[in-house]
Backbone as JSON, one array per atom type, in Angstrom:
{
  "sequence": "XXXXXXXXXXXXXXXXXXXXXXXXXXXXXXXXXXXXXXXXXXXXXXXXXXXXXXXXXXXXXXXXXXXXXXXXXXXXXXXXXXXXXXXXXXXXXXXXXXXXXXXXXXX",
  "N": [[7.3, -0.82, 16.53], [8.76, 1.59, 14.46], [8.65, 1.64, 10.84], [10.48, 2.09, 7.92], [9.87, 2.5, 4.53], [11.44, 2.16, 1.72], [11.42, 3.22, -1.58], [12.26, 2.88, -4.94], [12.35, 4.07, -8.26], [12.62, 3.34, -11.76], [11.89, 4.73, -14.77], [10.38, 3.96, -17.95], [11.95, 4.76, -21.06], [10.23, 5.86, -22.94], [8.25, 6.99, -21.43], [6.32, 9.81, -20.85], [7.23, 13.16, -19.86], [5.15, 14.45, -18.57], [3.61, 12.27, -17.66], [5.38, 11.05, -15.86], [5.75, 13.15, -14.06], [3.16, 13.28, -13.03], [2.94, 10.78, -11.75], [4.9, 11.15, -9.8], [3.75, 13.26, -8.28], [1.39, 11.96, -7.51], [2.42, 9.87, -5.97], [3.5, 11.26, -3.76], [1.13, 12.28, -2.77], [-0.06, 10.14, -1.57], [0.3, 10.1, 1.15], [-1.81, 11.5, 2.35], [-3.96, 10.36, 1.03], [-4.09, 7.65, 1.62], [-6.01, 5.8, 3.69], [-6.96, 4.3, 6.74], [-9.04, 1.48, 6.98], [-12.08, 1.46, 8.77], [-11.29, 3.58, 10.66], [-10.89, 5.62, 8.84], [-8.79, 7.4, 8.75], [-5.71, 9.05, 7.92], [-2.67, 7.15, 7.89], [-0.01, 7.08, 7.31], [3.04, 8.11, 8.52], [5.07, 9.85, 7.54], [6.05, 10.99, 4.3], [8.38, 11.31, 1.92], [10.24, 12.37, -0.97], [11.87, 12.35, -4.21], [13.41, 13.39, -7.34], [16.35, 11.81, -8.45], [19.53, 13.2, -7.73], [22.15, 12.63, -7.4], [25.7, 12.91, -7.63], [27.33, 10.73, -7.87], [26.96, 8.64, -9.68], [26.02, 6.05, -9.31], [23.47, 5.06, -9.58], [22.33, 3.13, -11.19], [20.37, 3.38, -13.17], [18.08, 4.04, -11.75], [15.72, 6.53, -10.99], [14.01, 8.01, -9.3], [13.38, 8.42, -5.81], [11.78, 7.44, -2.8], [10.73, 7.74, 0.6], [8.7, 6.17, 2.79], [7.24, 6.45, 5.84], [6.1, 4.45, 8.46], [4.2, 3.86, 11.44], [4.29, 1.3, 12.46], [4.71, -2.26, 11.73], [2.24, -3.37, 11.09], [0.75, -1.24, 9.97], [2.37, -0.74, 7.72], [2.08, -3.22, 6.41], [-0.65, -3.18, 5.87], [-0.76, -1.06, 4.05], [0.79, -2.11, 1.92], [-0.6, -4.47, 1.2], [-3.43, -4.06, 1.29], [-4.49, -1.41, 1.07], [-6.61, 0.66, -0.77], [-6.11, 3.07, -2.18], [-3.34, 2.96, -2.51], [-3.13, 0.62, -4.07], [-4.47, 1.46, -6.41], [-2.7, 3.47, -7.22], [-0.38, 1.93, -7.78], [-1.32, 0.39, -9.93], [-1.57, 2.39, -11.9], [1.07, 3.13, -12.11], [2.66, 0.9, -12.92], [2.65, 0.36, -15.83], [4.46, 2.26, -16.71], [6.97, 1.69, -15.77], [10.37, 0.53, -15.78], [11.78, -0.63, -13.78], [11.37, -1.31, -10.3], [12.47, -0.88, -7.01], [12.25, -2.02, -3.74], [12.84, -1.56, -0.36], [12.58, -2.31, 3.01], [13.03, -1.13, 6.33], [13.63, -1.16, 9.85], [14.01, 0.96, 12.73]],
  "CA": [[8.56, -0.29, 16.04], [8.58, 2.26, 13.17], [9.18, 0.99, 9.63], [10.69, 2.92, 6.74], [9.62, 1.77, 3.28], [12.22, 2.85, 0.7], [10.94, 2.84, -2.9], [13.07, 3.47, -6.01], [11.73, 3.84, -9.56], [13.23, 3.66, -13.05], [10.82, 4.83, -15.75], [10.68, 3.64, -19.35], [12.39, 5.91, -21.85], [9.11, 6.47, -23.66], [7.32, 7.62, -20.49], [6.36, 11.26, -21.04], [7.52, 13.99, -18.69], [3.87, 14.69, -17.9], [3.23, 11.04, -16.96], [6.3, 10.88, -14.73], [5.41, 14.21, -13.09], [1.9, 12.89, -12.38], [3.26, 9.68, -10.83], [5.62, 11.77, -8.69], [2.76, 13.96, -7.44], [0.47, 10.95, -6.94], [3.13, 9.15, -4.91], [3.56, 12.12, -2.59], [-0.21, 12.49, -2.24], [-0.51, 8.95, -0.84], [0.32, 10.38, 2.6], [-3.15, 11.91, 2.75], [-4.97, 9.54, 0.36], [-4.17, 6.32, 2.22], [-6.81, 5.86, 4.91], [-7.19, 3.01, 7.39], [-10.43, 1.04, 7.09], [-12.57, 1.58, 10.14], [-11.12, 4.95, 11.18], [-10.83, 6.55, 7.71], [-7.77, 8.4, 9.05], [-4.39, 8.76, 7.33], [-1.81, 6.38, 8.79], [1.4, 7.24, 6.93], [3.64, 9.15, 9.38], [5.7, 10.82, 6.66], [6.37, 10.5, 2.95], [9.23, 12.26, 1.21], [10.87, 11.77, -2.14], [12.21, 13.25, -5.29], [14.23, 12.92, -8.45], [17.76, 11.62, -8.12], [20.49, 14.24, -8.12], [23.46, 12.23, -6.9], [26.79, 13.01, -8.59], [28.19, 9.55, -7.78], [26.8, 7.77, -10.84], [25.77, 4.67, -8.86], [22.03, 4.9, -9.55], [21.95, 1.95, -11.98], [19.16, 3.7, -13.91], [17.0, 4.47, -10.87], [15.55, 7.97, -11.19], [13.25, 8.63, -8.21], [13.43, 7.71, -4.53], [10.78, 7.86, -1.82], [10.75, 7.07, 1.9], [7.39, 6.19, 3.43], [7.44, 6.03, 7.23], [4.93, 3.91, 9.14], [4.33, 3.71, 12.89], [4.54, -0.11, 12.81], [4.63, -3.21, 10.62], [0.84, -3.55, 10.73], [0.4, -0.17, 9.03], [3.1, -1.01, 6.47], [1.46, -4.36, 5.75], [-1.94, -2.73, 5.35], [-0.42, -0.25, 2.87], [1.29, -2.96, 0.84], [-1.52, -5.54, 0.8], [-4.86, -3.8, 1.33], [-4.93, -0.03, 0.86], [-7.17, 0.87, -2.11], [-5.42, 4.19, -2.84], [-2.03, 2.45, -2.91], [-3.33, -0.32, -5.18], [-4.77, 2.25, -7.61], [-1.45, 4.11, -7.61], [0.48, 0.91, -8.38], [-1.9, 0.05, -11.24], [-1.2, 3.46, -12.83], [2.53, 3.2, -12.18], [3.32, -0.26, -13.52], [2.93, 0.45, -17.27], [5.52, 3.24, -16.99], [8.22, 1.31, -15.11], [11.35, -0.48, -16.15], [12.18, -1.32, -12.56], [11.11, -0.74, -8.98], [13.19, -1.54, -5.92], [11.64, -1.68, -2.46], [13.56, -2.07, 0.8], [12.01, -1.84, 4.26], [13.91, -1.29, 7.49], [13.16, -0.6, 11.12], [15.07, 1.68, 13.44]],
  "C": [[8.32, 0.35, 14.67], [9.24, 1.49, 12.02], [9.32, 2.05, 8.54], [10.62, 2.03, 5.51], [10.29, 2.59, 2.18], [11.82, 2.31, -0.67], [11.73, 3.6, -3.95], [12.45, 3.1, -7.36], [12.69, 4.17, -10.7], [12.1, 3.62, -14.08], [11.31, 4.44, -17.14], [11.07, 4.91, -20.08], [11.26, 6.62, -22.56], [8.06, 7.09, -22.74], [7.44, 9.14, -20.63], [6.69, 11.97, -19.73], [6.25, 14.22, -17.88], [3.44, 13.47, -17.09], [4.09, 10.82, -15.72], [6.0, 11.92, -13.66], [4.13, 13.86, -12.34], [2.15, 11.77, -11.38], [3.96, 10.24, -9.6], [4.63, 12.46, -7.74], [1.81, 12.98, -6.77], [1.14, 10.17, -5.81], [3.16, 9.99, -3.64], [2.18, 12.31, -1.96], [-0.74, 11.27, -1.48], [-0.53, 9.19, 0.67], [-1.06, 10.75, 3.11], [-4.25, 11.01, 2.16], [-5.14, 8.16, 0.98], [-4.84, 6.42, 3.59], [-7.02, 4.45, 5.44], [-8.67, 2.69, 7.4], [-10.85, 1.13, 8.55], [-12.48, 3.01, 10.63], [-11.21, 6.0, 10.09], [-9.86, 7.7, 7.98], [-6.46, 8.03, 8.35], [-3.49, 8.07, 8.36], [-0.34, 6.42, 8.4], [1.97, 8.39, 7.75], [4.3, 10.24, 8.55], [5.98, 10.16, 5.31], [7.14, 11.61, 2.25], [9.82, 11.58, -0.02], [11.17, 12.81, -3.19], [13.06, 12.59, -6.34], [15.69, 12.85, -8.01], [18.6, 12.8, -8.58], [21.9, 13.92, -7.63], [24.53, 12.35, -7.98], [27.65, 11.75, -8.67], [28.07, 8.6, -8.97], [26.53, 6.32, -10.49], [24.28, 4.31, -8.86], [21.53, 3.66, -10.3], [20.6, 2.17, -12.67], [18.0, 4.18, -13.05], [16.94, 6.0, -10.86], [14.87, 8.7, -10.05], [13.36, 7.76, -6.97], [12.4, 8.31, -3.58], [10.99, 7.08, -0.53], [9.38, 7.28, 2.52], [7.58, 5.65, 4.84], [6.1, 5.64, 7.85], [5.23, 3.76, 10.63], [4.73, 2.28, 13.27], [4.38, -0.99, 11.57], [3.19, -3.43, 10.17], [0.39, -2.49, 9.73], [1.1, -0.37, 7.69], [2.43, -2.14, 5.7], [0.1, -4.01, 5.16], [-1.72, -1.94, 4.05], [-0.07, -1.15, 1.68], [0.2, -3.9, 0.31], [-2.99, -5.15, 0.64], [-5.3, -2.4, 0.91], [-5.36, 0.2, -0.59], [-6.46, 2.0, -2.87], [-4.04, 3.74, -3.32], [-2.15, 1.5, -4.09], [-3.63, 0.42, -6.48], [-3.52, 2.95, -8.13], [-0.54, 3.12, -8.33], [-0.02, 0.53, -9.76], [-1.55, 1.11, -12.28], [0.29, 3.52, -13.09], [3.14, 2.11, -13.06], [3.58, -0.15, -15.02], [4.08, 1.39, -17.63], [6.9, 2.8, -16.51], [9.07, 0.32, -15.89], [11.62, -1.33, -14.91], [11.72, -0.55, -11.34], [11.91, -1.56, -7.98], [12.56, -1.07, -4.63], [12.44, -2.35, -1.35], [12.92, -1.47, 2.05], [13.01, -2.06, 5.38], [13.27, -0.64, 8.69], [14.32, 0.05, 11.84], [14.69, 1.89, 14.87]]
}
């Protein structure tokens, strides 16, 4: 069953525009950078995201949203717990964050 991995970021006020832009580009590049051990093939079905532009004012400080789609829970779990490219991305991201929210759902 496919799994969507919804990720929301709020960056620190002192995070530079350049740093945030790099994180944004790096997040989108995970679609091709994340490779399954054994096959060395990309396993993320789709990855979209961008800067918030909602006029509703309900963002609670969250500035960026991404949806990462996986074919199944096994691929999602590999991404979250084992993927080296994802772990490196998270290590670069964490010093810039105030908050991250992650919600997964199947459809």
